[in-house]
N, C-alpha and C positions, 0 to 999 in steps of 0.2 A: 879664369875670369879676370879681366883687366880692372884695376882699381883706379878711380879718379878722385882726386881731392879738390873740393870746391870751397872757396873762402866766402864766408857769410851765408846767411839764409834769407836773403831778400827775394824780391820778385823774380829776377832772372835766375838766381840760384835754385829756387824751388822748381821752376819750370824746366830748367836744364837738367837738374838732378832727377826729376821724375822721368823725363825722356830717356836719359842714360840708363836708368834702372830698367825701364821697359825694353831697352835694347840689349840688356844682359850685362851691363857694367855694374861693378861694385862701387858704391859712392860713399865717400867720407866727406864730412863737413867740418870746417873750422869755424867756431863761433865763440862769442864771449859768454854765452849762457847756454851750455849744453843741455841743462835740465829742462829747458823750455820746449825741447823737441824730442820727446822720448821715442817717437816712431822712427827717427833717423839715426844714422851712425855718426854721432857728433863727438868732437874733440875740442878742448878749450885752448884759446890763446888770449893773451892780454897784451895789447899794444903799448900800454903805459909802462908796464914793467918789462916789456919785451920777452915775455914768457910764451912758450908754445909746447904743446904736448907732442913730443916727437913720435909717439906711437901712431899719430894721425897719418904719418908717411909710410906706414908699413905696406909693402907691395904696391905702392903708388907709382904709376908710370906717367901720369899727366896731372898737372895742376891747372885748374880753371880759377883764375884770380878775379873775383868780383867785388871784394870788400871796398867800401868807401862811403863816407857820409853823404847823405842826400843833399844836393846843392839847392833844392827848392824848399827845404823844410823850414827855414827861418831866415831872417834878414842877415845880410852879409856884414856883420860887425867885424872888427879886426880879429877878435877871438874866433868867430865862426869861420872866417877865411882860413885861419891857421888850422882849425879842426878839419876842414875840407881837404886841405893839402896834406896834412900829416896822416890822415886816415888812409890816404892812398900811398904816399911815399914810404911811411914808416912800416906799414903792413907789408909792402913789397920787399923792403930791405930785410925785414924779419924772415920772410920766406926764403929769400936768397941766401942769407947768412946761415939759416938752418940747413938748407939743401947742401950748401958748400961744406959746412963743418961736418956733416954726417955722411958725406960722399954718396948722396942719394942720386942714383942714375935715372934721369927723367927722359922720356921719349919726347915730351912736348910741354910747353908752358904757354897757355892760351889765356889772354887777359883782356879785360875791358879797359878802354880809354873812352873818350867822348868827342863828339863833333864840336864841343866847345874849344877844341884845339885850334880851330880856324878863327876863333873870336866871336863875340856876340855882336855881329854887324849885319847890316842889310846892304847888299851890293848886287850888281848884275852878274858877278862872277859865279861860276859853278866850280866849287872846290873839289880838288882831287888830292890823293894821299901825299903827293910830292910838294904840295903847297906849303908855304911857310906858316908858322903859328901866329895867332893873333897876339897883340901887345897888351890886351886887357887881362883882367884877373883870370878868366877862364882859359885863355890862351896860354898864359904863363904857367897856370896850374897843370894843364894837360901836358905841356912840354916837360916840366919837371917830373911828372908822373911817368911819362913814357921813357925818359932817360933812366929812371930807376928800373922800369920793367925790362928794358933792353940789356940789363946786366946779365940776364939769363943766357944771352948769346955767348957770353964769356965762358960758360960751362958747356959749350957745344950742344946746347939744348935747342931744339926747334922752337922758335918763339913766334907767336902770332898775337897781334894787337888789333882789337876791333874797336874802332871809333864809332860809338853807338849813339843813335839819335833818341828821340823821345819814344819810350817803349809803351805801347798801348795794350792794355789787358783789362778784361772785364772786372769790375768792382775794385779797380786799383786807382790810385790817386790821380795820375795824369789824365786818364780817360774820363774819370768822374768830373774833374775840373773843367773838361771840355763840354760835357753834355748837361751837367746839372743846371747851369744858368738857363739853358734853352728849355729844359723840362719845367723850370719854374717861370717861364715866359719873360726872362730878363736877359736873354743871350744877346751878345753884341761882339763885333770885331774889336780887337785891341790895338791901340795906337793908330798907326796909319793903315793897318790891315794888309800892308804890302810885304810884311816880313814873312819869310818862309819858315815852316816847321818840319824839318826832316824827321820822319817817324819810322817805326818798325813794329810789326805785330809781335806779340810775345811768343807765338809759335814759331815765327821765322827766326827770331834771335836764338831760341833754344836749338832749333835745327841747325843754325849756323855754327854754334859751338860744337855740335855733334859732327858736322861736316868738316870742321877744322881739325878735330881729333882723328877722324877716319882717313883724311886725305894727307898722307905723310909728306907730300911734296909742297904743301902750302906753308909759307912762312912770311913774316913781314907785317906790314900795316895795311888794314882794309877798312873802308867806310862801311859801317853796318846800318844802312838805312834803306828803306824801300825805294824802288826806282819810280818815284812819283814826286813831282814838284808841285806843291800846293802852297799858296800863301794863306795868311790868316783869314782873309776875306773869303777865299774859296772854301776853306775848311768850315767856317761858320755857316756859310750858305748850304753846304752839304749836310751839316748837322740839322739845321732848321728844316730843310727839305725832308730829310729822313724821319724826323720826329713830327713832321707836319705842324711846325710852329712858325709863326711869322717872325722874320728877322727885321724888326721894326725900330729898334733903338739905335741911336747914333753911336759911332765908335767911342769906346772908353779912352779918354785922352791919356797920352803917355805921361803927362805931368801928374795926373791923379794916381796912376799906377806907381809912379816913383814915390809919391807921398805915402802910399800904402806899404810898399815893399822895399823902398830904397834902391840901392844899386842892383839888387836881385831882379828888379823889374826888367832888366835888359834881356833876360831869357824869355820874357813874354813879348817884348816889343821889337826885338831884333832877331834876324835870322836869314841866312843865305841858303842857296841850293847846294846840296852835297851829292856828289856822283858816286854810285856804287858799282860802276861798270867793271872795276878791277876784280871784285869777288865774283861777279857774274861770269867774267872770262875764265875764272878757275872752275866753273861748272856749277856754282850754287844757283838754285832756282827758288825765287821768292814765291811763296804761295799767295801772299797778300800784297799785290802790287797796287791795287785800287782802293782808295779810301772808302768808297761806298760799300765795298765788300767787307772791309774792316768793321764798318758800322753795322752791317747786317749780322756779322758774326758776334760782335760784342754786345749788341742790343737784344739778341735773341733771348727770350724769356726774362728780360730785364725788368 
């Protein structure tokens, strides 16, 4: 039985770990609080003290690295920005140093990055993996993050990086923030409404990690977003139509969103199209390509 080590126990980690277990893999998790998850095989690490339970790596052939502070959890103060960056780079460096120091032979290292790599901007450009990073906070953060992730290639380890869009899952934060205003009859488009929101269904991202583990020829960087280009206006119209709610309110001004959320509001009011054709060419098939199908699935028995 092949053993996979997943860092963190967040949304993607839980879904991916559950899928891997169903497929016959033995799954270990690295977490700050192992006692909170008694049903899982958990091991402790501490990024502040750079400590890690080396027994977590026993028989591990692949690491799935998902740990990182939520960029949408609170305002981007200077301290919060440092936390967002360090949670990604320091955790990766700790993994790399541990694997190298203990001569752990890995078949693969599969890690999350984010579409923020291209910057929080709205343009007519459709971004692909070979495009340059954005010059804003998100672009610079993702660039530093990926530089740290790519160290695993120095160990002759097959390395895959998935630049992930907004993950949509039932009862989870991102999806609830989309639908709750409409359920309460106060839904509206944000800013200009012309910004795109590249998204991916939780089942597709979990299956994508499985796909990258099982397909040994895959390496490099891939955009992990559904092959659907929808701007904020189109998304709000689809939600109001599905919930049978009137989309009657005017757009929420970008200036108001900035007052409420500060610089973080950029992730709400800016966004460009991201192309997933590279991973599709590798043979991955998205189950959820259509936003209406996502709504049907996630609103079922809601």
